[in-house]
C-alpha positions, 0 to 999 in steps of 0.5 A: 253770456249767451253761449255759456247760458246755453252750455249751463241749460243743456248741462241742468236738463242731461242732469236727470241721467246722471247715472249715465255720466259715471260709466268710464268711456261715457263723458270722454274717451278711455285712455290707453290703459283703460281701453286695450285695443288703443294702440300704446308703448310703454314710454319711459315709465308712462303708457302713452298712445301711440301709431306709426304708419308706413315702412318701419325702415324708412326715415322716420318723422315723429309728428308731435302735437300742440297743447300742452295738453292735446292730442294728434287727431288733428294732425294725422293728415301727415300719414302722407309722408308715407307716399313719399318714403317716410315712417310715420308716428304719433304721439299723445303725450304724457297725460293727454289725449288717449295717454296714461292720465298722471298724478298732477305731481309729475309735473310740479317738479323743475324739471317736469319739461324734461320729462316730456323731453326724455319721453320723445327721446325713447320713442326715437330711441325705440322707431330708429332701427339702425345707425343710418336711419335718419330721424326727423320731427313736425312740432306743432305748437307746443309741440314745436316748443318740444321739437326745439328743446329736444334739438336743443339737447340731441341736436345729432339725433335730427337730420331736419326739423319742421316748426308751425308755430310754436309759441315761443322759445324761451317763457318771456316769449311764450307768455307774451305770445299767450297773452295774446291768444288765449282769452280763457283760463279752461280752469278758471274756477269762477269761470267754472262754478258759473257754467259747470252744475256739478251734479252733472258730473257726479261718479266721475274722475277728476280726469273725466270731469277736467278733459270734458270742462277743458273741451268745452273750452277748446271750442269756444276758442275755436269757433271762427272768431279766435284770434288764432285764425281758425274757420271753426273747431277742429278734431280731437281726442281728449284734453289732458287738463291736468297736464295743461294747466300744471306744465303752464303754473310750471313755466310761470314758476320755474320758467324755461329756455330752449334756445341756449343751444342751438348754436349746435345744431347746423341743418336748416329748419323749416318754419311755419306760420299760417296767414290768418293767425292774429297773434302770430304773423311774420314779425314774431315768426321772424323774432321766434326763430331768430336763434336758429343757424340756419331756416327758412320761414315760410307762410302757410297760406289760407289758414289759421293755427290749426294749419295741418289741418285747415291748411294741408292743401298749402302746407304738405307741399312745402314741408315736403320739398323740404324733408325730402332732399334731405332723407 
C-alpha cells in the first residue's frame, strides 16, 4: 500500500506538466511505424521491430521473447552466439515492444495465437537463404510456448529448440503456473483507478496509456521479492498491454494445446528452468517437458525467471553445448 501511495503522489505532482505527455514518445518509446530509425520488417500484414546480428549465411537462431506483451531487450545477451557461428535474429512480437500496435480485435478471434505462429513462420522464410541453412529457436517463457506451438505445426523446419521456463504447453497447465507466479493484473480497473490519476494521461493514445501502466506493474513484480526469483527489474523497451490482455482473455475463452503433434518432432529439446523461481522448479519442468520425445532438462543456477539477463553466465555454455553439435 505504501508503494502505491508513493506512485500516486508522484503522478499527482507531475500533473502540472500534462502538455508534455501528449507528445508521441514522451510517455513510452515510439514504435517502428512512428520512428523509421527503428529496424523493422513488414511481416504477415504487420510491422515488426526486428534486429539481426552476424553472417546471414550461418545457421539461424531466432530468439523469442516472453509475455505475451514483452520485448527482446532483456534477451540481447544471446548476441554472444554470433561468435559461435550463428546468425542471431531478435524480434518484438505483434503489438508489443517497438513493433506496431494492433487493434484489440486482432487478438479476439479463435485463431489469434495462429497469427503469432504465422509471424514466426514468415520470419523463418524471410531469413532462410537456402534449403540447407538450419534454423534454431530459443524461446523464453511465453516465447518457449510459442516456439513449441511452432514446432508442433512445422517440425521439419527447425533443427533444434531451447525452451527457457515456458509456463505451460496447454491452457490448463498455463493457468496453474500463472496462479502461482502472477499476483497482479496490470489492467485491473479497480487497481488502476486507485493508483493512476487519469488526468496524468491527458492527450495520450490508449495504447500509450495502457503500455505505460503495464510497465509499472512489470517493475513491481520484479522488485526482488517476487516468487519469480529475479533480484530486481530487467530492461525492456515497452510493454504491449492490449496484446497481453487480449491473448490471456482469448486463452480463457478458447484454450490451447501445443502438444498435439509433438511426436513428430524427434530432435532433442533443451528445456531449462531457473534455480530461484519458486513457482517453477524441477517438478514443474519435468511436467511441462513430458510431451517431448527426446528432452534434456537442466537447471540454470543463481537466477530466477529472467535467466537470459540475470543468469547468462551459467545459461550460455549450457545452451552452446546443446546447439553446437546440431549446427
